[in-house]
C-alpha positions as CSV (number, residue, x, y, z in Angstrom):
1,M,4.3,-30.0,67.0
2,S,1.8,-32.1,66.1
3,A,1.7,-33.9,62.5
4,L,-1.6,-32.8,61.8
5,N,0.0,-29.1,63.2
6,Q,3.0,-29.3,60.6
7,P,3.8,-27.8,57.2
8,R,3.1,-30.0,53.9
9,H,6.2,-31.2,51.7
10,S,4.8,-32.2,48.3
11,T,7.0,-34.8,46.6
12,H,5.4,-34.0,42.9
13,R,8.3,-32.4,40.8
14,E,6.9,-29.2,39.2
15,P,7.3,-30.0,35.2
16,N,9.3,-27.1,33.0
17,H,6.6,-25.3,31.8
18,G,8.6,-22.8,30.0
19,L,10.8,-25.6,28.1
20,R,7.3,-27.3,26.9
21,M,5.7,-24.0,25.6
22,A,9.2,-23.0,24.7
23,L,9.3,-26.5,22.3
24,V,6.0,-26.3,20.9
25,W,6.4,-22.3,20.3
26,V,10.0,-23.2,18.2
27,V,8.2,-25.8,15.8
28,L,5.2,-24.0,15.2
29,S,6.7,-21.1,14.1
30,L,8.7,-22.5,11.9
31,A,6.1,-24.4,10.0
32,A,4.3,-21.3,10.1
33,D,7.2,-19.0,8.2
34,L,7.8,-21.7,5.9
35,V,4.4,-21.4,4.8
36,I,4.4,-18.1,4.4
37,W,7.6,-17.6,3.1
38,F,6.7,-20.5,0.1
39,V,3.1,-20.8,0.1
40,W,1.5,-17.9,0.8
41,Y,3.9,-15.1,0.0
42,P,4.2,-15.4,-3.9
43,H,-0.1,-14.6,-3.8
44,L,0.1,-11.7,-1.5
45,P,-1.4,-8.7,-2.8
46,P,-0.4,-6.2,-4.7
47,G,1.8,-8.9,-6.8
48,R,4.8,-8.0,-8.8
49,M,3.8,-5.6,-12.2
50,T,6.1,-3.2,-10.7
51,D,9.1,-2.4,-8.7
52,V,6.6,-0.9,-5.7
53,A,4.3,-3.3,-6.0
54,A,6.7,-6.1,-5.6
55,G,8.4,-4.2,-2.7
56,Q,4.9,-3.9,-1.2
57,Q,4.6,-7.9,-1.3
58,F,8.0,-8.8,-0.4
59,D,7.0,-5.9,3.4
60,M,4.0,-7.7,3.5
61,A,5.6,-10.9,3.7
62,V,8.5,-9.8,6.1
63,L,5.8,-8.3,8.4
64,S,4.0,-11.4,8.6
65,L,6.9,-13.7,9.0
66,F,7.3,-11.2,12.4
67,A,3.7,-11.1,13.6
68,A,3.1,-14.9,13.2
69,P,5.7,-16.0,16.0
70,V,4.1,-13.6,18.5
71,I,0.6,-14.7,17.6
72,L,1.6,-18.0,18.4
73,F,3.5,-17.0,21.5
74,I,-0.2,-15.4,22.8
75,W,-2.0,-18.2,21.8
76,I,-0.2,-21.2,22.7
77,Y,0.7,-19.4,26.0
78,G,-3.1,-18.8,26.7
79,I,-4.2,-22.5,25.9
80,Y,-1.2,-23.6,28.1
81,A,-2.6,-21.6,31.1
82,T,-6.0,-23.0,30.3
83,V,-5.4,-25.7,30.2
84,V,-2.4,-26.7,32.8
85,W,-3.0,-23.9,35.3
86,R,-6.9,-23.9,34.9
87,R,-8.4,-24.0,39.0
88,R,-9.5,-27.6,39.6
89,P,-12.4,-28.8,41.1
90,G,-12.1,-28.3,45.2
91,D,-8.5,-26.5,44.6
92,N,-9.3,-23.1,47.0
93,E,-5.4,-22.3,47.7
94,D,-3.9,-19.3,46.4
95,G,-0.8,-20.0,44.0
96,P,2.3,-18.8,45.0
97,P,3.5,-15.4,44.8
98,I,5.7,-13.9,42.3
99,R,7.5,-10.7,41.9
100,G,10.7,-8.8,40.1
101,N,11.4,-12.3,38.2
102,K,14.6,-10.5,36.5
103,R,14.9,-13.1,33.9
104,V,11.3,-12.6,32.8
105,S,11.8,-8.6,32.7
106,A,15.5,-8.4,30.8
107,A,14.0,-11.1,28.2
108,W,10.6,-9.0,27.5
109,I,12.6,-5.2,27.3
110,A,15.4,-7.3,24.9
111,V,13.2,-8.7,22.7
112,T,10.4,-6.2,22.3
113,T,13.6,-3.4,21.7
114,A,15.1,-5.7,19.4
115,L,11.5,-6.1,17.4
116,V,10.5,-2.2,17.2
117,L,14.4,-1.3,16.2
118,G,14.5,-3.6,13.6
119,L,11.2,-3.1,12.0
120,F,12.2,0.6,12.6
121,G,15.1,0.7,10.5
122,F,13.5,-2.0,7.9
123,G,10.8,0.3,7.4
124,T,12.7,3.2,7.2
125,Y,15.4,1.3,4.2
126,Q,12.3,0.0,2.4
127,L,10.6,3.7,1.9
128,I,14.1,5.1,0.5
129,V,15.0,2.0,-1.6
130,P,12.0,2.0,-3.7
131,N,11.2,5.8,-3.9
132,G,8.5,6.1,-1.4
133,A,7.3,2.5,-2.3
134,G,4.3,4.4,-5.1
135,G,3.1,6.6,-2.9
136,G,2.1,9.9,-3.8
137,Q,5.1,12.4,-2.4
138,G,3.7,15.5,-3.2
139,A,5.1,17.6,-5.8
140,S,9.1,17.7,-4.4
141,P,9.7,13.9,-3.6
142,A,11.8,13.0,-0.4
143,W,13.4,9.7,-2.6
144,A,13.5,9.5,-6.6
145,P,14.9,7.6,-9.0
146,S,18.0,8.7,-10.6
147,K,16.8,7.9,-13.9
148,V,12.7,8.9,-15.6
149,D,11.8,7.4,-19.2
150,L,8.0,8.4,-19.0
151,Q,6.1,11.3,-17.2
152,V,2.7,10.2,-17.2
153,Q,-0.7,13.3,-15.8
154,V,-3.0,11.4,-13.9
155,I,-6.1,14.2,-14.4
156,A,-8.8,13.3,-12.3
157,Q,-12.5,14.9,-12.0
158,Q,-16.0,13.9,-11.7
159,W,-15.7,11.1,-12.5
160,V,-13.0,9.8,-14.7
161,F,-9.6,9.6,-15.1
162,T,-7.5,11.0,-18.0
163,Y,-3.6,10.8,-19.1
164,R,-1.9,13.4,-20.4
165,Y,1.7,12.2,-22.2
166,P,3.8,15.4,-22.4
167,Q,6.7,13.4,-24.0
168,F,4.5,13.1,-26.9
169,G,2.8,16.2,-27.7
170,G,1.1,16.7,-24.6
171,F,-2.3,14.5,-26.1
172,E,-4.8,13.4,-23.1
173,T,-6.8,10.4,-23.2
174,T,-9.1,8.3,-21.5
175,Q,-6.3,5.0,-21.8
176,L,-3.5,4.4,-19.9
177,V,-0.9,2.4,-21.4
178,L,2.7,2.0,-20.0
179,P,5.5,0.4,-21.3
180,K,7.4,-2.7,-19.6
181,G,11.2,-2.0,-18.0
182,E,10.5,1.9,-18.2
183,E,10.7,4.1,-15.1
184,I,7.4,6.2,-15.0
185,Q,6.8,9.0,-13.1
186,F,3.3,9.6,-12.4
187,H,2.1,13.9,-11.6
188,V,-1.9,13.2,-10.1
189,T,-3.5,16.0,-10.4
190,S,-7.5,17.5,-10.2
191,L,-9.7,19.3,-11.9
192,D,-12.4,19.8,-9.0
193,V,-12.5,18.1,-5.8
194,I,-10.6,15.6,-4.0
195,H,-10.1,12.1,-5.4
196,S,-7.4,9.3,-5.4
197,F,-5.6,7.9,-7.9
198,W,-5.2,4.2,-7.1
199,A,-3.8,1.6,-9.9
200,Y,-4.0,-1.5,-7.2
201,Q,-1.6,-4.2,-9.0
202,L,1.3,-1.2,-10.2
203,G,1.3,-0.5,-5.5
204,V,0.5,3.3,-6.6
205,K,-1.7,5.2,-4.8
206,A,-1.7,9.1,-4.6
207,D,-4.3,11.8,-3.6
208,A,-5.7,13.8,-6.5
209,N,-6.1,17.3,-5.2
210,P,-7.2,20.7,-6.6
211,G,-3.9,22.6,-7.7
212,V,-1.6,20.5,-6.3
213,D,0.5,17.8,-8.5
214,N,1.1,14.6,-6.5
215,V,4.2,12.6,-7.6
216,A,4.4,9.0,-7.7
217,F,6.9,6.3,-9.3
218,A,6.4,2.6,-10.5
219,R,8.8,1.0,-13.0
220,P,6.6,-1.8,-14.6
221,Q,7.9,-6.0,-14.8
222,Q,5.3,-7.4,-16.4
223,T,2.9,-6.9,-18.8
224,G,-0.7,-7.2,-18.7
225,P,-3.6,-5.2,-18.1
226,F,-4.5,-3.4,-14.2
227,V,-7.2,-2.1,-12.7
228,V,-7.5,2.1,-11.4
229,R,-10.1,3.1,-9.5
230,C,-10.9,6.4,-7.3
231,N,-9.7,5.4,-3.7
232,E,-11.2,8.9,-2.0
233,L,-15.2,9.5,-1.6
234,C,-16.0,12.1,-4.5
235,G,-19.3,12.5,-4.9
236,L,-21.9,10.5,-6.7
237,W,-20.8,8.5,-8.8
238,H,-17.7,7.7,-7.4
239,G,-18.0,4.1,-7.3
240,A,-18.3,4.1,-10.6
241,M,-15.0,6.1,-11.1
242,F,-13.2,3.1,-12.4
243,D,-11.3,2.3,-15.9
244,Y,-8.7,-0.3,-17.1
245,G,-4.8,0.2,-18.1
246,R,-2.0,-1.8,-19.6
247,V,1.5,-2.5,-19.6
248,V,2.6,-3.8,-22.9
249,S,6.1,-4.0,-24.6
250,R,8.1,-0.9,-24.9
251,A,7.6,-1.2,-28.7
252,A,4.1,-1.6,-28.6
253,F,3.9,1.1,-26.0
254,L,5.8,3.8,-29.0
255,T,3.4,2.4,-32.0
256,W,0.5,3.7,-29.5
257,A,1.8,6.8,-28.3
258,K,2.6,8.1,-31.8
259,T,-0.9,6.8,-33.6
260,T,-2.4,8.2,-30.5
261,E,-0.5,11.4,-30.9
262,T,-1.4,11.8,-34.2
263,K,-5.2,10.6,-34.0
264,L,-5.5,13.7,-31.7
265,A,-3.6,16.5,-32.9
266,S,-6.8,18.7,-33.6
267,V,-8.0,17.7,-30.0
268,T,-4.4,18.5,-28.4
269,K,-4.4,21.8,-29.8
270,Q,-7.6,23.2,-28.0
271,L,-6.0,21.7,-24.6
272,P,-3.8,24.3,-22.6
273,P,0.0,24.0,-23.0
274,F,1.3,21.1,-20.4
275,A,1.3,22.0,-16.9
276,L,1.4,20.2,-13.6
277,T,-1.7,21.8,-12.1
278,Y,-4.8,23.2,-14.4
279,D,-7.8,25.8,-13.8
280,P,-10.4,24.6,-16.3
281,T,-11.6,27.6,-16.0
282,V,-9.7,29.3,-18.5
283,I,-10.4,26.5,-20.8
284,K,-13.3,28.0,-23.2
285,T,-13.6,25.0,-25.1
286,L,-13.7,22.3,-22.5
287,G,-17.4,21.2,-23.5
288,P,-16.3,20.4,-26.9
289,V,-12.6,18.7,-26.1
290,L,-14.4,16.8,-23.7
291,T,-17.1,15.5,-25.7
292,K,-13.8,14.7,-28.4
293,L,-12.0,13.2,-25.7
294,G,-15.0,10.7,-25.1
295,L,-15.9,12.3,-21.9
296,T,-19.5,13.4,-22.3
297,G,-20.2,12.4,-18.8
298,A,-17.2,14.1,-17.2
299,G,-18.1,17.3,-15.4
300,G,-15.0,19.4,-15.3
301,G,-16.9,21.3,-12.9
302,F,-14.2,23.3,-11.5
303,Y,-15.1,26.4,-9.3
304,G,-11.7,28.7,-8.6
305,P,-11.9,31.0,-5.3
306,Q,-13.4,33.9,-6.8
307,V,-16.8,31.0,-6.2
308,P,-16.3,29.7,-3.0
309,V,-19.9,27.9,-2.9
310,Q,-20.6,25.2,-5.1
311,P,-23.9,24.4,-5.7
């Protein structure tokens, strides 16, 4: 056989590409996770104003810690393959066929299985421990705190929220004031269309449906103001359906609650007894009550099942 027909044997030793990428990946992943935990985590939404908000912030931080190495692995592999294994000018040969690499297959199955099962366990635990993470759980919550200190009913209507405090005579007001350190149980309902009670900094978001009591929990840990918005398209002035609440000390809350109960005593007498849901069509004095509450722009335009067509 002539020298021209003999197979060529390259003396070039192929570097360990896997080790190269692994070293870069480990260093960058460690740096990214340290930045996420110590720099980004304290500023992640929704903050730490309540226990459920802090739980949501922690969940986002943990998921980010898992996501960063995965994203970096994809980026590093893509960049490395583009730079090192790109086609060179004049190179028309095919790469070596690679099939059935058992080590790669086993590693892929093991890592992805561990990630999925780990996140499943973490998510399940986090849903149970913070009592549903501040989301509306319907009338019968699957997980609830052992003790509730204060009940607040959130009543939505086009285009305003009002709040009833059944432990203080059942007065209804446009002000949402909460005591620090107390376990709050929100009862969320609606008088007309579907709304959504979203107290962003509290970590609470619950749909407000007519004829439905939707329960959520939160325990304020910091004093200060917070924003309440409707997060469900509810009509023409949906974008203007927001207000501000505040978390105060327990002593300040008791003073405010007792003062407001006395101030609104005459209005409270005209309201129906506290219930988990209401039908405004049975409140004959709804117009004057809304006016006294300062809700001249609120419709209360509920149409019961006997009036299926709404104007």
